[in-house]
KEVOGU-534248 format. One record per residue (C-alpha): x, y, z. Coordinates in steps of 0.001 Angstrom, whole numbers, plus 500000, padded with zeros to 6 digits. Layout:
! KEVOGU-534248
{atom {X,Y,Z}}
...
! end
This chain:
! KEVOGU-534248
{atom {500000,500000,500000}}
{atom {501223,503452,499112}}
{atom {500751,506982,500436}}
{atom {497878,508659,498584}}
{atom {496080,505375,497877}}
{atom {492370,505094,498695}}
{atom {491483,502303,501097}}
{atom {488384,500970,502832}}
{atom {488287,499829,506460}}
{atom {486796,496345,506330}}
{atom {487593,494896,509755}}
{atom {488875,495878,513180}}
{atom {491318,493571,514907}}
{atom {490803,494780,518478}}
{atom {488171,496530,520546}}
{atom {488257,500231,519755}}
{atom {486485,503405,520831}}
{atom {483122,504310,519307}}
{atom {484514,507040,516989}}
{atom {487006,504586,515485}}
{atom {484399,501822,515234}}
{atom {482302,504185,513088}}
{atom {485114,504177,510505}}
{atom {484309,500548,509642}}
{atom {483182,500514,506004}}
{atom {484420,504041,505291}}
{atom {486905,505015,502600}}
{atom {489960,507145,503326}}
{atom {493383,508035,501932}}
{atom {496691,506713,503247}}
{atom {498686,509591,504724}}
{atom {501666,507723,506149}}
{atom {502944,504810,508177}}
{atom {503292,504093,511889}}
{atom {505629,501658,513596}}
{atom {503464,499676,516004}}
{atom {504903,497487,518756}}
{atom {507863,496309,516739}}
{atom {505879,493482,515183}}
{atom {504413,495385,512290}}
{atom {503667,498584,510471}}
{atom {500429,500513,510782}}
{atom {498916,502698,508098}}
{atom {497639,506202,508918}}
{atom {494361,506846,507092}}
{atom {492649,510237,506733}}
{atom {488893,510353,506118}}
{atom {486594,512898,504414}}
{atom {485755,514511,507779}}
{atom {489512,515282,508151}}
{atom {489872,512829,511034}}
{atom {492679,510318,510863}}
{atom {493718,507181,512706}}
{atom {495944,504208,512057}}
{atom {495065,500635,511146}}
{atom {496982,497419,510628}}
{atom {497397,496531,506955}}
{atom {495079,493530,507320}}
{atom {492241,495808,508486}}
{atom {492070,497809,505246}}
{atom {491967,497024,501548}}
{atom {492435,499111,498374}}
{atom {489367,500509,496605}}
! end
């Protein structure tokens, strides 16, 4: 996945707060990457409402 690519949130790996849970099914644009706990790389996604959060790569897919 590349910066600027459109992606859709299709699953959530862990329990998350209500605002993040509402992102399930939404489309956003990859803004960057985040090193997680040393076991992987997260992807920072920005949505149309200008909010952004990070997801594991297996939680999103290209659209």
